[in-house]
C-alpha angles and dihedrals in degrees: 000000000000139000109285119256108272129211113216121190138182109203110190135172093263109019140018127213124195134183140170120225134190131192116221128167091350094307126113108222128189112224099186142345136194137177124211134190108238094217089071094060139060095220148330092284091061091048091050091048090051094046096047090047091058097055134048096230126105108197116208097209136026136205111194122190112205134189094233146068112295112213112182107300096347138071134186114205112239098220101029132052091241123129122194125197123188096213093048092051091048092053096044099045102027097244114161089216136002122199122196120201135170113265092239090053085059094048090048090051090052093062091079091055104042119113124225091258089057091066137059125197125237098166125012099207121159111289122215107195092199093060133081122283119210130209131200119180124185111199130119083328132015110257124194130183148135145229127213122187119185137152092357094307127112127207119185125177137173122208141191093244092131088075093062117117116278113245116200118221101194143017094276092054092043087057089047091054092049090049093047093049087064088058101041145345132251101032109211132186088249091058089061111029104033120084099277089043091067088066088057091049090049093056092043095050091047091055102033099043097029091230109162120232121252101245097221093046093048091049092049092049091049091054097044125096087216111026096183098085088052091051092049094046091049090053091052102041123106091248089043124191107246092212093051091047090053090051091054091047091054091043092055092047093054091042091052091052094050092043087055091048091054092045091055094047092049096038083229100196086149089066142262121264127202114211137158129087102288108054097052089056090055099044113107092010103070134029117267091197092108090049092053093044090056092040092055098039096098102126111226089014095055094106091046091053089059089063096057114095115228122199138172119230104228096179106100096204097050092125091051091049090049093049090052093051093042089053092044091056093044096050101034115114095013104059120050129158135186103241096180 
């Protein structure tokens, strides 16, 4: 007897990644993995059908991490019109049980299973393993969450903190808030430092700083279904686009400020972790001095901020890894299946 094969999934606003795991002889082994672009599918059910049709495994249980608010056995994605329901998935695909969790709950869970090479240090600080660890992850949305480990027990939780009101910290950001309020209200951190928010920063920096567009970059962005990778690449290239570089500078400043806010609210002596798809692409290629300046600029708490370790999660499938381990813990001891 062994733990049943488990399907783990990370369903984001732009892409979805799925894998099947099996525990044998105390080891957790991945049998297969595949990533899909969400724009090619009508919903999660179609992605699951496609994935399960590609491989000869029939997992008995599933843990699905979703970029959205989980309410009981259902979740509506925040940035896609997709609705998932545990009971419906169980009936359609024959799962014995389906568990839905927030994607940042999955990322938080992964922190206990990451290897040293999966992380890169921004600020050393003084880590206290018994204290809370915080996560902030700019991707298609802005995820926030935390992990607390104590007395052999682990508690991971994602939140919707990215939707909190944006608070400017200087004249440039005050002008940004006033400009954004003409586009939408309220103005959240997610509307500025998640993927689509970079497009807002691009237009603002062009107008506020009077930095001209690079013709080739502007043309490429206009043609692209998703212009953000082009913007990021243009900021990092040898003949970098000055406007794109300014956008990344502003992005990191705002991200540093909100990372510091979350660290204070969580009392994150265990450290802060930066995940998502954007920050790992920037690490080692641009300066994080502006990020750290904003992170530390907390008045009476400035010295305290120096003690908080800050690291980047370099592993791109951290949410998938976390979903697998969250499901493993949830289902262990209650679901076994003879796989012979």
